[in-house]
N, C-alpha and C positions, 0 to 999 in steps of 0.2 A: 502493501498500500501503501500510499504518495501521502503526506503528514505536507499542506497547506504550510506554504512557507515561507516562516518569517512574519508563518502564525498560527495562535497555540488559539484554542476554544477553549473557555471552560470561564468556572460561574462568575468568579470577578472581571474577568474581560473576553470581551468579545469579538466578532471580530469585530476587522477594524479596530480593533483597543478602543474599540467605547464602552465606558466602564458602566456595571452594574451593579446596584447597590444591591446584594444582600435579603437585607432587610424589606423591602418598598416590593420589588416586581415577586407572579410567581413565579414558581414554575411554567407556565407553560405558555408567559408572557415572552423568557429571558430566551426561550426557545424559536417561537415567532420572530423574536430580533435574529435569532439568527435566521432561520431560516432566511429570515426577506432580505437576510446584508449577503447571505453564501454567494462565489461566481455560480452559475448553472456545469453541470458534470463533472461534481464531487461525487460522481457517484467513485470506490475503489477508497478514498479516502480514509481515514485510522482521527480517532478523538481522543484527548484524553480524557475523564473523565476523572480528577480526585476529590478524594471525600464524597463520592457517587451514593452516599445514604442510602434510598431504595429505588435508584433507578431515576428522578424525575429531568435526565435531557439526555444519558447513555439509551434507557428503551426508544427514543424518541427522534435521536442520531441512528439508532440499528436501523428504524425501520425507514429513514432513509435513506440508506446504502450509504452509510458509514462502518469500520469497524471498531466499536469502541473498546477500550484498554480503562475496563476500571475499578480503581481504588479508594476501598471502605473500610478500617481497618477495627469500628467494630462491628465483633464476628454476632452479637446477635443481631444488626442492622444487614451487615452481607449477606448469610444466610436469609432473611427478607428479600435481598436485591440478586438472589440468584432464582431465587424461587418466583419472582416477577417475570425477571428474563425470562424463564419455564412458560411461563401462562403469559406470557407477548406473542412469544414461539420467535423470537429473537437469540437465542444463543447460540446461534451460529456465529452468530456478529460483535456478542458481547463477551473479550474474555474477562473474572469476573479475580482478581487480588485478593487478598482478602490480611492489609498490610496496608502503614500510613505508608506516606513518602516523603525521605529522608537523606539523612548524608553520607549517614548510616546506619550499617544494621545495629538497633536497640528498643527494648524497650519504656517508653514514656507513660507519661501520666497523658489520663484523659480527662475535662474536669470543667468548672466553670472558676474564673475570680468573683467574688462580689455575688452581689443575686441576683440571679439569669431572668433576663427581663426578656419575657416573649416579642418573637422568635431566636429566639439567642441559641445557639445549638455549641456544642460542648470543643473543644476545640484542648490542642495541646497546651500543660500547664509543669511549671515550679511546684511540686506541692511541700514545696519552702519557704513557698514564699507565703506569704501574711492573708486573709483570708480566700483562701484556697478550698473547693470542696473539689476535690478527687472520686470521678463517679467512676474509671475503669481505665486500667490498663491493655495498651495495644500496642504491636508490632509495628513499625518503621523499616527501612528499607532502601538498598538505593533503586530509585527506576530503572536505572541502569541494566541491575540486574534481571531483569524482565523481558528486555529487547539486548540481552545478549546467551537469554537461554529460548530465549524462544522466536516462533520463525513471520517476520513482517506478513504479513499476508499478504500477494498484489495486485 
């Protein structure tokens, strides 16, 4: 597959570098924006979804013809992601990786600082900092580990 040269489609930075506030638009609004700004003929391109959650971006992108590499570090969420991908019938177009992306292999703490305000989501936290609540621990690894061991589809 070909990655869009110089472009990464992800939640905080979508096509043409337009910034999207995750606390604002819905996943559907973000997907509509991505699709509206995609160059034509992107069949056989790949996308990377880091922090894939339940597949709000991976599933519609796969349905549009992308091969999606999804990374979700929370094990229970990753299991639900796999289930939703099967139900959507796009399992041949989505590679699910149940770990987070970081510079080196290690265990990280996920949680929040202070009082979570919806629609806040968990993030990596330092358990030694003040006012931190650790919710779970997750495994992280370099994204390059995946691309060294997995053949990128044509």
